[in-house]
DOKOLGU-757482 format. One record per residue (C-alpha): residue in three letters; z, x, y. Coordinates in Angstrom, 3 decimals, always signed. Layout:
! DOKOLGU-757482
<atom code="ALA" c3="Z" c1="X" c2="Y"/>
...
//
This chain:
! DOKOLGU-757482
<atom code="MET" c3="+34.652" c1="+8.627" c2="-57.856"/>
<atom code="SER" c3="+37.564" c1="+6.332" c2="-58.681"/>
<atom code="LEU" c3="+37.745" c1="+2.864" c2="-57.317"/>
<atom code="VAL" c3="+40.787" c1="+3.885" c2="-55.273"/>
<atom code="ALA" c3="+38.856" c1="+6.722" c2="-53.653"/>
<atom code="HIS" c3="+35.771" c1="+4.636" c2="-53.131"/>
<atom code="SER" c3="+37.795" c1="+1.900" c2="-51.507"/>
<atom code="LEU" c3="+39.392" c1="+4.376" c2="-49.203"/>
<atom code="ASP" c3="+35.957" c1="+5.696" c2="-48.425"/>
<atom code="VAL" c3="+34.292" c1="+2.468" c2="-47.745"/>
<atom code="ILE" c3="+37.096" c1="+1.293" c2="-45.468"/>
<atom code="LYS" c3="+37.145" c1="+4.607" c2="-43.568"/>
<atom code="ARG" c3="+33.419" c1="+4.894" c2="-43.237"/>
<atom code="LEU" c3="+33.015" c1="+1.370" c2="-41.930"/>
<atom code="GLN" c3="+35.933" c1="+1.208" c2="-39.564"/>
<atom code="ALA" c3="+34.587" c1="+0.786" c2="-36.052"/>
<atom code="SER" c3="+35.282" c1="+3.410" c2="-33.388"/>
<atom code="SER" c3="+37.463" c1="+0.753" c2="-31.656"/>
<atom code="GLY" c3="+39.723" c1="+0.798" c2="-34.669"/>
<atom code="ALA" c3="+38.566" c1="-2.698" c2="-35.884"/>
<atom code="TYR" c3="+37.832" c1="-3.236" c2="-39.552"/>
<atom code="PRO" c3="+34.601" c1="-5.297" c2="-40.042"/>
<atom code="ALA" c3="+35.074" c1="-8.087" c2="-42.531"/>
<atom code="SER" c3="+31.720" c1="-7.273" c2="-44.232"/>
<atom code="PRO" c3="+29.116" c1="-4.980" c2="-42.897"/>
<atom code="THR" c3="+25.920" c1="-6.893" c2="-44.133"/>
<atom code="PHE" c3="+27.028" c1="-10.609" c2="-44.782"/>
<atom code="SER" c3="+25.336" c1="-12.787" c2="-42.219"/>
<atom code="ALA" c3="+28.271" c1="-14.894" c2="-41.191"/>
<atom code="TYR" c3="+30.830" c1="-11.970" c2="-41.006"/>
<atom code="ARG" c3="+28.700" c1="-9.044" c2="-39.741"/>
<atom code="GLY" c3="+30.088" c1="-7.686" c2="-36.444"/>
<atom code="TYR" c3="+33.455" c1="-9.479" c2="-36.612"/>
<atom code="SER" c3="+37.050" c1="-8.474" c2="-37.517"/>
<atom code="TRP" c3="+39.767" c1="-10.886" c2="-38.478"/>
<atom code="LEU" c3="+43.368" c1="-10.198" c2="-37.880"/>
<atom code="ARG" c3="+44.339" c1="-11.414" c2="-41.204"/>
<atom code="ASP" c3="+41.696" c1="-9.611" c2="-43.276"/>
<atom code="GLY" c3="+42.277" c1="-6.361" c2="-41.316"/>
<atom code="ALA" c3="+46.028" c1="-6.535" c2="-41.665"/>
<atom code="PHE" c3="+45.827" c1="-6.424" c2="-45.454"/>
<atom code="ILE" c3="+43.116" c1="-3.781" c2="-45.243"/>
<atom code="ALA" c3="+45.325" c1="-1.624" c2="-43.110"/>
<atom code="GLU" c3="+48.245" c1="-2.252" c2="-45.473"/>
<atom code="GLY" c3="+46.082" c1="-0.891" c2="-48.224"/>
<atom code="VAL" c3="+45.133" c1="+2.327" c2="-46.616"/>
<atom code="SER" c3="+48.537" c1="+2.843" c2="-45.023"/>
<atom code="ARG" c3="+49.956" c1="+2.916" c2="-48.581"/>
<atom code="HIS" c3="+47.459" c1="+5.619" c2="-49.623"/>
<atom code="GLY" c3="+47.943" c1="+7.992" c2="-46.822"/>
<atom code="ASP" c3="+45.379" c1="+6.979" c2="-44.277"/>
<atom code="ALA" c3="+47.971" c1="+6.499" c2="-41.570"/>
<atom code="ALA" c3="+45.484" c1="+7.303" c2="-38.704"/>
<atom code="GLY" c3="+43.171" c1="+4.576" c2="-39.818"/>
<atom code="ALA" c3="+45.888" c1="+1.986" c2="-39.939"/>
<atom code="ASP" c3="+47.248" c1="+3.284" c2="-36.513"/>
<atom code="ALA" c3="+43.767" c1="+2.700" c2="-35.044"/>
<atom code="PHE" c3="+43.529" c1="-0.777" c2="-36.342"/>
<atom code="HIS" c3="+47.063" c1="-1.834" c2="-35.158"/>
<atom code="ALA" c3="+46.348" c1="-0.275" c2="-31.769"/>
<atom code="TRP" c3="+43.133" c1="-2.332" c2="-31.629"/>
<atom code="CYS" c3="+44.992" c1="-5.480" c2="-32.530"/>
<atom code="ALA" c3="+47.605" c1="-4.826" c2="-29.871"/>
<atom code="ARG" c3="+44.907" c1="-4.310" c2="-27.230"/>
<atom code="VAL" c3="+42.963" c1="-7.401" c2="-28.298"/>
<atom code="VAL" c3="+46.145" c1="-9.640" c2="-28.273"/>
<atom code="GLY" c3="+47.740" c1="-8.077" c2="-25.255"/>
<atom code="ASP" c3="+44.623" c1="-8.507" c2="-23.204"/>
<atom code="ARG" c3="+45.107" c1="-12.179" c2="-23.692"/>
<atom code="ALA" c3="+48.800" c1="-12.238" c2="-22.532"/>
<atom code="GLY" c3="+47.680" c1="-14.248" c2="-19.423"/>
<atom code="GLN" c3="+45.878" c1="-16.822" c2="-21.517"/>
<atom code="VAL" c3="+48.978" c1="-17.223" c2="-23.731"/>
<atom code="ASP" c3="+51.257" c1="-17.653" c2="-20.702"/>
<atom code="VAL" c3="+49.078" c1="-20.367" c2="-19.412"/>
<atom code="LEU" c3="+48.939" c1="-22.218" c2="-22.657"/>
<atom code="VAL" c3="+52.766" c1="-21.913" c2="-23.121"/>
<atom code="SER" c3="+53.439" c1="-23.141" c2="-19.623"/>
<atom code="ARG" c3="+51.220" c1="-26.118" c2="-20.035"/>
<atom code="ALA" c3="+52.676" c1="-27.010" c2="-23.397"/>
<atom code="ALA" c3="+56.184" c1="-26.700" c2="-21.752"/>
<atom code="ARG" c3="+55.153" c1="-29.220" c2="-19.149"/>
<atom code="GLY" c3="+54.107" c1="-31.680" c2="-21.893"/>
<atom code="GLU" c3="+50.329" c1="-31.218" c2="-21.087"/>
<atom code="PRO" c3="+47.881" c1="-31.391" c2="-24.051"/>
<atom code="VAL" c3="+46.537" c1="-28.108" c2="-25.316"/>
<atom code="THR" c3="+43.494" c1="-28.402" c2="-27.490"/>
<atom code="ALA" c3="+42.518" c1="-26.246" c2="-30.576"/>
<atom code="ALA" c3="+39.470" c1="-25.040" c2="-28.612"/>
<atom code="GLU" c3="+41.695" c1="-23.509" c2="-25.919"/>
<atom code="MET" c3="+43.746" c1="-21.481" c2="-28.369"/>
<atom code="LEU" c3="+43.195" c1="-17.697" c2="-29.210"/>
<atom code="PRO" c3="+40.285" c1="-16.850" c2="-31.448"/>
<atom code="THR" c3="+40.608" c1="-16.277" c2="-35.234"/>
<atom code="ARG" c3="+38.127" c1="-13.404" c2="-35.175"/>
<atom code="PHE" c3="+36.919" c1="-10.874" c2="-32.666"/>
<atom code="THR" c3="+33.887" c1="-8.668" c2="-32.210"/>
<atom code="LEU" c3="+34.422" c1="-5.139" c2="-33.139"/>
<atom code="ASP" c3="+34.894" c1="-4.178" c2="-29.422"/>
<atom code="GLY" c3="+37.467" c1="-6.909" c2="-29.120"/>
<atom code="VAL" c3="+35.772" c1="-9.749" c2="-27.246"/>
<atom code="ASP" c3="+35.670" c1="-13.339" c2="-28.391"/>
<atom code="GLY" c3="+32.017" c1="-13.519" c2="-29.439"/>
<atom code="ASP" c3="+29.711" c1="-16.316" c2="-28.831"/>
<atom code="ASP" c3="+29.103" c1="-17.727" c2="-32.262"/>
<atom code="ASP" c3="+30.695" c1="-21.061" c2="-33.285"/>
<atom code="TRP" c3="+33.557" c1="-20.533" c2="-35.622"/>
<atom code="TRP" c3="+36.619" c1="-22.457" c2="-36.906"/>
<atom code="ASP" c3="+38.840" c1="-20.684" c2="-34.447"/>
<atom code="PHE" c3="+42.258" c1="-21.966" c2="-34.215"/>
<atom code="GLN" c3="+44.194" c1="-20.228" c2="-36.973"/>
<atom code="LEU" c3="+47.669" c1="-19.007" c2="-36.446"/>
<atom code="ASP" c3="+48.098" c1="-17.078" c2="-39.676"/>
<atom code="GLY" c3="+46.287" c1="-13.977" c2="-38.594"/>
<atom code="TYR" c3="+48.709" c1="-13.304" c2="-35.727"/>
<atom code="GLY" c3="+51.698" c1="-13.569" c2="-38.079"/>
<atom code="THR" c3="+50.024" c1="-11.354" c2="-40.746"/>
<atom code="TRP" c3="+49.235" c1="-8.710" c2="-38.182"/>
<atom code="LEU" c3="+52.834" c1="-8.519" c2="-37.017"/>
<atom code="TRP" c3="+53.971" c1="-8.289" c2="-40.726"/>
<atom code="ALA" c3="+51.591" c1="-5.480" c2="-41.486"/>
<atom code="LEU" c3="+52.452" c1="-3.535" c2="-38.404"/>
<atom code="ARG" c3="+56.089" c1="-3.746" c2="-39.226"/>
<atom code="GLU" c3="+55.344" c1="-2.518" c2="-42.756"/>
<atom code="HIS" c3="+53.340" c1="+0.383" c2="-41.564"/>
<atom code="VAL" c3="+55.916" c1="+1.452" c2="-38.963"/>
<atom code="ALA" c3="+58.664" c1="+1.341" c2="-41.507"/>
<atom code="ARG" c3="+56.559" c1="+3.201" c2="-44.146"/>
<atom code="HIS" c3="+55.696" c1="+6.143" c2="-41.878"/>
<atom code="GLY" c3="+58.900" c1="+6.126" c2="-39.796"/>
<atom code="ARG" c3="+57.269" c1="+5.994" c2="-36.302"/>
<atom code="ALA" c3="+56.001" c1="+3.440" c2="-33.868"/>
<atom code="VAL" c3="+52.283" c1="+2.922" c2="-33.147"/>
<atom code="PRO" c3="+51.870" c1="+3.838" c2="-29.466"/>
<atom code="GLY" c3="+50.726" c1="+1.102" c2="-27.204"/>
<atom code="THR" c3="+51.510" c1="-1.844" c2="-29.393"/>
<atom code="ASP" c3="+54.538" c1="-3.418" c2="-27.520"/>
<atom code="LYS" c3="+52.561" c1="-5.770" c2="-25.291"/>
<atom code="GLY" c3="+50.543" c1="-7.065" c2="-28.127"/>
<atom code="VAL" c3="+53.655" c1="-7.682" c2="-30.339"/>
<atom code="ARG" c3="+55.347" c1="-9.584" c2="-27.455"/>
<atom code="THR" c3="+52.214" c1="-11.652" c2="-26.811"/>
<atom code="ALA" c3="+51.723" c1="-12.555" c2="-30.427"/>
<atom code="ALA" c3="+55.394" c1="-13.497" c2="-30.799"/>
<atom code="ARG" c3="+55.239" c1="-15.595" c2="-27.771"/>
<atom code="TYR" c3="+52.116" c1="-17.378" c2="-29.019"/>
<atom code="LEU" c3="+53.614" c1="-18.016" c2="-32.509"/>
<atom code="THR" c3="+57.031" c1="-19.056" c2="-31.100"/>
<atom code="ALA" c3="+55.328" c1="-21.716" c2="-28.873"/>
<atom code="PHE" c3="+52.823" c1="-23.159" c2="-31.390"/>
<atom code="TRP" c3="+53.917" c1="-22.621" c2="-34.880"/>
<atom code="HIS" c3="+54.506" c1="-26.259" c2="-35.455"/>
<atom code="LEU" c3="+50.961" c1="-27.361" c2="-34.627"/>
<atom code="PRO" c3="+48.276" c1="-28.183" c2="-37.240"/>
<atom code="CYS" c3="+45.581" c1="-25.567" c2="-37.431"/>
<atom code="TYR" c3="+42.813" c1="-24.238" c2="-39.717"/>
<atom code="ASP" c3="+43.880" c1="-22.629" c2="-42.982"/>
<atom code="TRP" c3="+42.939" c1="-19.176" c2="-44.352"/>
<atom code="TRP" c3="+39.616" c1="-20.667" c2="-45.442"/>
<atom code="GLU" c3="+38.672" c1="-22.148" c2="-42.099"/>
<atom code="GLU" c3="+39.251" c1="-25.622" c2="-43.288"/>
<atom code="HIS" c3="+41.432" c1="-28.773" c2="-42.547"/>
<atom code="VAL" c3="+42.448" c1="-28.249" c2="-38.977"/>
<atom code="GLU" c3="+44.313" c1="-31.556" c2="-39.149"/>
<atom code="HIS" c3="+47.057" c1="-30.180" c2="-41.521"/>
<atom code="ARG" c3="+49.997" c1="-27.849" c2="-41.312"/>
<atom code="HIS" c3="+49.369" c1="-25.387" c2="-44.117"/>
<atom code="VAL" c3="+52.310" c1="-23.762" c2="-45.981"/>
<atom code="ALA" c3="+50.515" c1="-20.368" c2="-46.279"/>
<atom code="THR" c3="+50.114" c1="-20.337" c2="-42.462"/>
<atom code="LEU" c3="+53.720" c1="-21.294" c2="-41.955"/>
<atom code="GLY" c3="+54.688" c1="-18.411" c2="-44.465"/>
<atom code="SER" c3="+52.721" c1="-15.881" c2="-42.451"/>
<atom code="ILE" c3="+54.294" c1="-17.062" c2="-39.216"/>
<atom code="HIS" c3="+57.756" c1="-16.815" c2="-40.743"/>
<atom code="ALA" c3="+56.983" c1="-13.219" c2="-41.724"/>
<atom code="GLY" c3="+55.334" c1="-12.298" c2="-38.565"/>
<atom code="LEU" c3="+58.121" c1="-13.356" c2="-36.285"/>
<atom code="ARG" c3="+60.760" c1="-11.746" c2="-38.479"/>
<atom code="ALA" c3="+58.772" c1="-8.501" c2="-38.100"/>
<atom code="ALA" c3="+58.335" c1="-8.853" c2="-34.420"/>
<atom code="ILE" c3="+62.169" c1="-9.089" c2="-34.185"/>
<atom code="ALA" c3="+62.711" c1="-6.088" c2="-36.456"/>
<atom code="LEU" c3="+60.183" c1="-3.985" c2="-34.388"/>
<atom code="GLY" c3="+62.715" c1="-4.077" c2="-31.527"/>
<atom code="VAL" c3="+60.384" c1="-4.598" c2="-28.677"/>
<atom code="LEU" c3="+61.176" c1="-8.251" c2="-27.796"/>
<atom code="SER" c3="+63.724" c1="-9.053" c2="-25.177"/>
<atom code="GLY" c3="+66.974" c1="-10.675" c2="-26.079"/>
<atom code="ALA" c3="+65.641" c1="-14.077" c2="-25.069"/>
<atom code="GLU" c3="+62.346" c1="-13.454" c2="-26.921"/>
<atom code="SER" c3="+64.177" c1="-12.509" c2="-30.064"/>
<atom code="ALA" c3="+66.372" c1="-15.558" c2="-29.878"/>
<atom code="THR" c3="+63.499" c1="-18.020" c2="-29.470"/>
<atom code="ALA" c3="+61.558" c1="-16.240" c2="-32.298"/>
<atom code="ALA" c3="+64.637" c1="-16.435" c2="-34.553"/>
<atom code="GLU" c3="+64.843" c1="-20.219" c2="-33.809"/>
<atom code="ALA" c3="+61.159" c1="-20.541" c2="-34.795"/>
<atom code="VAL" c3="+61.759" c1="-18.759" c2="-37.989"/>
<atom code="GLU" c3="+64.632" c1="-21.132" c2="-38.813"/>
<atom code="GLY" c3="+62.406" c1="-24.029" c2="-37.902"/>
<atom code="VAL" c3="+59.652" c1="-22.868" c2="-40.165"/>
<atom code="ALA" c3="+61.964" c1="-22.407" c2="-43.105"/>
<atom code="ALA" c3="+63.594" c1="-25.838" c2="-42.561"/>
<atom code="LEU" c3="+60.216" c1="-27.594" c2="-42.301"/>
<atom code="VAL" c3="+58.940" c1="-26.023" c2="-45.459"/>
<atom code="ALA" c3="+62.105" c1="-26.773" c2="-47.410"/>
<atom code="ARG" c3="+61.892" c1="-30.433" c2="-46.220"/>
<atom code="GLU" c3="+58.257" c1="-31.109" c2="-46.482"/>
<atom code="GLY" c3="+56.391" c1="-28.182" c2="-48.118"/>
<atom code="VAL" c3="+58.038" c1="-28.100" c2="-51.674"/>
<atom code="HIS" c3="+56.617" c1="-30.384" c2="-54.262"/>
<atom code="GLU" c3="+58.907" c1="-32.329" c2="-56.456"/>
<atom code="ARG" c3="+57.992" c1="-30.010" c2="-59.244"/>
<atom code="GLY" c3="+59.502" c1="-27.232" c2="-57.326"/>
<atom code="HIS" c3="+56.492" c1="-25.277" c2="-56.161"/>
<atom code="LEU" c3="+54.935" c1="-24.889" c2="-52.591"/>
<atom code="ARG" c3="+52.292" c1="-27.327" c2="-51.460"/>
<atom code="LYS" c3="+48.779" c1="-26.469" c2="-50.066"/>
<atom code="TRP" c3="+49.765" c1="-28.327" c2="-46.950"/>
<atom code="LEU" c3="+52.733" c1="-30.441" c2="-45.855"/>
<atom code="GLY" c3="+52.459" c1="-33.739" c2="-47.923"/>
<atom code="SER" c3="+49.830" c1="-32.466" c2="-50.328"/>
<atom code="ASP" c3="+50.073" c1="-32.560" c2="-54.067"/>
<atom code="ALA" c3="+47.642" c1="-29.635" c2="-54.464"/>
<atom code="VAL" c3="+48.223" c1="-25.791" c2="-54.578"/>
<atom code="ASP" c3="+46.166" c1="-23.103" c2="-53.043"/>
<atom code="GLY" c3="+45.738" c1="-19.426" c2="-53.922"/>
<atom code="SER" c3="+46.901" c1="-18.496" c2="-50.502"/>
<atom code="LEU" c3="+50.448" c1="-19.777" c2="-51.362"/>
<atom code="LEU" c3="+50.930" c1="-16.604" c2="-53.396"/>
<atom code="ALA" c3="+51.441" c1="-14.703" c2="-50.078"/>
<atom code="CYS" c3="+54.414" c1="-16.936" c2="-49.253"/>
<atom code="VAL" c3="+56.257" c1="-15.251" c2="-52.153"/>
<atom code="GLU" c3="+54.855" c1="-11.619" c2="-51.955"/>
<atom code="PRO" c3="+54.513" c1="-10.179" c2="-49.414"/>
<atom code="PHE" c3="+55.789" c1="-12.673" c2="-46.821"/>
<atom code="GLY" c3="+59.131" c1="-13.508" c2="-48.561"/>
<atom code="LEU" c3="+59.346" c1="-17.109" c2="-47.473"/>
<atom code="TYR" c3="+60.528" c1="-17.682" c2="-50.967"/>
<atom code="PRO" c3="+60.702" c1="-14.197" c2="-52.529"/>
<atom code="ALA" c3="+60.259" c1="-13.165" c2="-56.045"/>
<atom code="GLY" c3="+63.198" c1="-14.368" c2="-58.082"/>
<atom code="HIS" c3="+63.790" c1="-17.487" c2="-56.028"/>
<atom code="PRO" c3="+63.129" c1="-20.702" c2="-58.066"/>
<atom code="VAL" c3="+60.549" c1="-22.040" c2="-55.511"/>
<atom code="GLY" c3="+58.773" c1="-18.602" c2="-55.476"/>
<atom code="GLU" c3="+58.677" c1="-18.318" c2="-59.289"/>
<atom code="ALA" c3="+57.445" c1="-21.909" c2="-59.595"/>
<atom code="THR" c3="+54.767" c1="-21.339" c2="-57.013"/>
<atom code="VAL" c3="+53.364" c1="-18.276" c2="-58.634"/>
<atom code="ALA" c3="+53.490" c1="-19.948" c2="-62.083"/>
<atom code="GLU" c3="+51.820" c1="-23.071" c2="-60.766"/>
<atom code="VAL" c3="+49.042" c1="-21.167" c2="-58.928"/>
<atom code="GLU" c3="+48.318" c1="-19.136" c2="-62.033"/>
<atom code="ARG" c3="+48.405" c1="-22.209" c2="-64.265"/>
<atom code="GLN" c3="+45.919" c1="-24.232" c2="-62.142"/>
<atom code="LEU" c3="+43.819" c1="-21.515" c2="-60.520"/>
<atom code="ALA" c3="+43.719" c1="-18.311" c2="-62.660"/>
<atom code="ARG" c3="+41.126" c1="-17.931" c2="-65.337"/>
<atom code="ASP" c3="+40.223" c1="-14.804" c2="-67.333"/>
<atom code="GLY" c3="+41.649" c1="-12.494" c2="-64.616"/>
<atom code="GLY" c3="+40.120" c1="-14.103" c2="-61.582"/>
<atom code="VAL" c3="+41.720" c1="-16.579" c2="-59.219"/>
<atom code="TYR" c3="+40.089" c1="-19.645" c2="-57.589"/>
<atom code="ARG" c3="+41.020" c1="-20.623" c2="-54.016"/>
<atom code="TYR" c3="+41.645" c1="-24.193" c2="-54.823"/>
<atom code="LEU" c3="+40.289" c1="-26.764" c2="-57.400"/>
<atom code="GLU" c3="+38.067" c1="-28.634" c2="-54.987"/>
<atom code="ASP" c3="+36.442" c1="-25.414" c2="-53.687"/>
<atom code="THR" c3="+32.614" c1="-25.676" c2="-53.276"/>
<atom code="PHE" c3="+31.997" c1="-22.533" c2="-51.183"/>
<atom code="TYR" c3="+29.147" c1="-20.668" c2="-53.081"/>
<atom code="GLY" c3="+29.895" c1="-23.005" c2="-55.898"/>
<atom code="GLY" c3="+33.653" c1="-22.264" c2="-56.001"/>
<atom code="GLY" c3="+33.937" c1="-18.862" c2="-57.668"/>
<atom code="ARG" c3="+36.918" c1="-16.581" c2="-58.455"/>
<atom code="TRP" c3="+38.107" c1="-14.483" c2="-55.551"/>
<atom code="LEU" c3="+39.006" c1="-10.796" c2="-56.020"/>
<atom code="LEU" c3="+41.603" c1="-10.667" c2="-53.155"/>
<atom code="LEU" c3="+43.492" c1="-13.583" c2="-54.841"/>
<atom code="ALA" c3="+43.516" c1="-11.741" c2="-58.072"/>
<atom code="GLY" c3="+45.150" c1="-8.971" c2="-55.971"/>
<atom code="PHE" c3="+47.821" c1="-11.370" c2="-54.742"/>
<atom code="LEU" c3="+48.671" c1="-12.729" c2="-58.055"/>
<atom code="GLY" c3="+48.921" c1="-9.177" c2="-59.447"/>
<atom code="TRP" c3="+51.097" c1="-8.211" c2="-56.544"/>
<atom code="ASN" c3="+53.439" c1="-11.068" c2="-57.316"/>
<atom code="HIS" c3="+53.626" c1="-10.022" c2="-60.919"/>
<atom code="ALA" c3="+54.288" c1="-6.424" c2="-60.237"/>
<atom code="ARG" c3="+57.115" c1="-7.333" c2="-57.699"/>
<atom code="ALA" c3="+58.631" c1="-9.563" c2="-60.290"/>
<atom code="GLY" c3="+58.558" c1="-6.756" c2="-62.826"/>
<atom code="ARG" c3="+55.708" c1="-8.200" c2="-64.895"/>
<atom code="ARG" c3="+53.631" c1="-5.049" c2="-64.883"/>
<atom code="GLU" c3="+51.340" c1="-5.751" c2="-67.771"/>
<atom code="GLN" c3="+50.297" c1="-8.941" c2="-66.314"/>
<atom code="ALA" c3="+49.659" c1="-7.265" c2="-62.854"/>
<atom code="ALA" c3="+47.679" c1="-4.546" c2="-64.550"/>
<atom code="ARG" c3="+45.316" c1="-7.172" c2="-66.085"/>
<atom code="TYR" c3="+44.523" c1="-8.508" c2="-62.636"/>
<atom code="LEU" c3="+43.799" c1="-5.018" c2="-61.367"/>
<atom code="GLU" c3="+41.535" c1="-4.311" c2="-64.264"/>
<atom code="TRP" c3="+39.660" c1="-7.594" c2="-63.639"/>
<atom code="MET" c3="+39.220" c1="-6.593" c2="-60.031"/>
<atom code="ALA" c3="+37.826" c1="-3.220" c2="-60.936"/>
<atom code="ALA" c3="+35.420" c1="-4.781" c2="-63.466"/>
<atom code="GLN" c3="+33.692" c1="-6.821" c2="-60.745"/>
<atom code="ALA" c3="+32.598" c1="-3.750" c2="-58.830"/>
<atom code="THR" c3="+28.911" c1="-3.125" c2="-58.323"/>
<atom code="PRO" c3="+27.308" c1="-0.100" c2="-59.778"/>
<atom code="ALA" c3="+27.973" c1="+1.557" c2="-56.371"/>
<atom code="GLY" c3="+31.662" c1="+0.620" c2="-56.500"/>
<atom code="ASP" c3="+31.612" c1="-2.076" c2="-53.944"/>
<atom code="LEU" c3="+33.853" c1="-5.197" c2="-54.323"/>
<atom code="PRO" c3="+32.522" c1="-8.634" c2="-53.515"/>
<atom code="GLU" c3="+34.410" c1="-11.501" c2="-51.935"/>
<atom code="GLN" c3="+33.887" c1="-13.762" c2="-55.049"/>
<atom code="VAL" c3="+32.086" c1="-13.771" c2="-58.357"/>
<atom code="SER" c3="+29.816" c1="-16.548" c2="-59.555"/>
<atom code="ASP" c3="+29.914" c1="-16.503" c2="-63.399"/>
<atom code="LEU" c3="+32.611" c1="-19.318" c2="-63.821"/>
<atom code="LEU" c3="+31.973" c1="-21.748" c2="-60.916"/>
<atom code="LEU" c3="+33.919" c1="-24.922" c2="-60.087"/>
<atom code="ALA" c3="+30.885" c1="-26.571" c2="-58.511"/>
<atom code="PRO" c3="+27.789" c1="-24.662" c2="-59.648"/>
<atom code="ASP" c3="+25.399" c1="-27.327" c2="-58.109"/>
<atom code="ARG" c3="+26.762" c1="-26.358" c2="-54.629"/>
<atom code="ARG" c3="+26.066" c1="-22.596" c2="-54.879"/>
<atom code="GLN" c3="+22.401" c1="-22.727" c2="-53.770"/>
<atom code="GLU" c3="+23.004" c1="-24.346" c2="-50.446"/>
<atom code="TRP" c3="+25.258" c1="-21.493" c2="-49.441"/>
<atom code="LEU" c3="+22.719" c1="-18.856" c2="-50.649"/>
<atom code="GLU" c3="+20.159" c1="-20.568" c2="-48.428"/>
<atom code="ARG" c3="+22.538" c1="-20.696" c2="-45.484"/>
<atom code="TRP" c3="+24.124" c1="-17.380" c2="-45.510"/>
<atom code="GLY" c3="+22.435" c1="-15.264" c2="-48.277"/>
<atom code="PRO" c3="+24.213" c1="-13.504" c2="-51.146"/>
<atom code="VAL" c3="+28.039" c1="-13.293" c2="-51.439"/>
<atom code="ALA" c3="+29.621" c1="-10.932" c2="-49.038"/>
<atom code="THR" c3="+29.548" c1="-7.439" c2="-50.730"/>
<atom code="PRO" c3="+31.438" c1="-5.255" c2="-49.971"/>
<atom code="LEU" c3="+34.236" c1="-7.308" c2="-48.625"/>
<atom code="LEU" c3="+36.695" c1="-5.011" c2="-47.155"/>
<atom code="TRP" c3="+39.737" c1="-7.291" c2="-47.771"/>
<atom code="SER" c3="+38.802" c1="-7.177" c2="-51.516"/>
<atom code="HIS" c3="+39.033" c1="-3.308" c2="-51.204"/>
<atom code="GLY" c3="+42.230" c1="-3.527" c2="-49.306"/>
<atom code="MET" c3="+43.837" c1="-5.740" c2="-51.907"/>
<atom code="TYR" c3="+42.708" c1="-3.459" c2="-54.667"/>
<atom code="LEU" c3="+44.331" c1="-0.620" c2="-52.933"/>
<atom code="ILE" c3="+47.650" c1="-2.551" c2="-52.491"/>
<atom code="LEU" c3="+47.812" c1="-3.663" c2="-56.186"/>
<atom code="ALA" c3="+46.903" c1="-0.169" c2="-57.291"/>
<atom code="ASP" c3="+49.804" c1="+1.225" c2="-55.165"/>
<atom code="GLU" c3="+52.178" c1="-1.337" c2="-56.699"/>
<atom code="LEU" c3="+51.237" c1="-0.159" c2="-60.148"/>
<atom code="GLY" c3="+51.206" c1="+3.609" c2="-59.206"/>
<atom code="VAL" c3="+47.432" c1="+3.949" c2="-59.619"/>
<atom code="THR" c3="+46.262" c1="+6.614" c2="-57.250"/>
<atom code="ALA" c3="+42.945" c1="+7.659" c2="-58.811"/>
//
């Protein structure tokens, strides 16, 4: 079985009856949970390869989960409008159980990027297949209201770290998500106007504080570092699209600092499982190369991803052969066990890059 076919099979087989995509079926810290961010890219992968029903089910699940919290969002927005403090602990969760409840395990829960990424992926899916996903309007409006009100706040990044900072990849996802919400055509005129104002605010803030003097995006506002997640600000989010000088400089700088022999590190100070190279980031870098017309470079990242598959064809979260901090690997093995395998987001990113390159088998 080809890796495209196996990836589709793994994702379809493990999708919950609720529509949620589990992050990883066996990894102790992820088991039983679905992330909006991970799931959005998984859904994008299967949507591109013809599993419209699976993507429909995921997007409908997201809309139910988010829409069910409309009252909570209304309270938070009203309190913020009155100038009352709203803490990170009161915000919407980052991940949900497969049946859509908050779960009772401690987690780094205030992350805005997943809500923006879901809206982006829903819009991509709807446009691709030429039809709406029934029952998603309330969830779209709730997510847009949430992001419009709180986009400017510091929150955890993609890696559940640094809640004190405003991360450029998060701002990029919000920018894309609110544009998508407007394009879906379900917001009221007033909602569209405030969402558009937020989009402009994000773009202005990043232009002012999120671009390094060397012309590339920063890991967070004021930082001199880069992060693999910044790749998404170019493709697919289009905050600075392929061909834009900032977009080109960001891809080049991430590749210069973080890519090694086909794999991509999250960031140079990474110590999680010793700081290995992540398959999904190789997918993002390949995606950017493909969209910029650099197909040979993109193909090398796809080939590297495929080479990391287990004998059964499963793709891990990261690989441990060229670690940034090898002395830190054991502590994570003792805490959470072996690296997450399969990671459905890795399979989703393989499907996306394969589609970009016309690989269907």
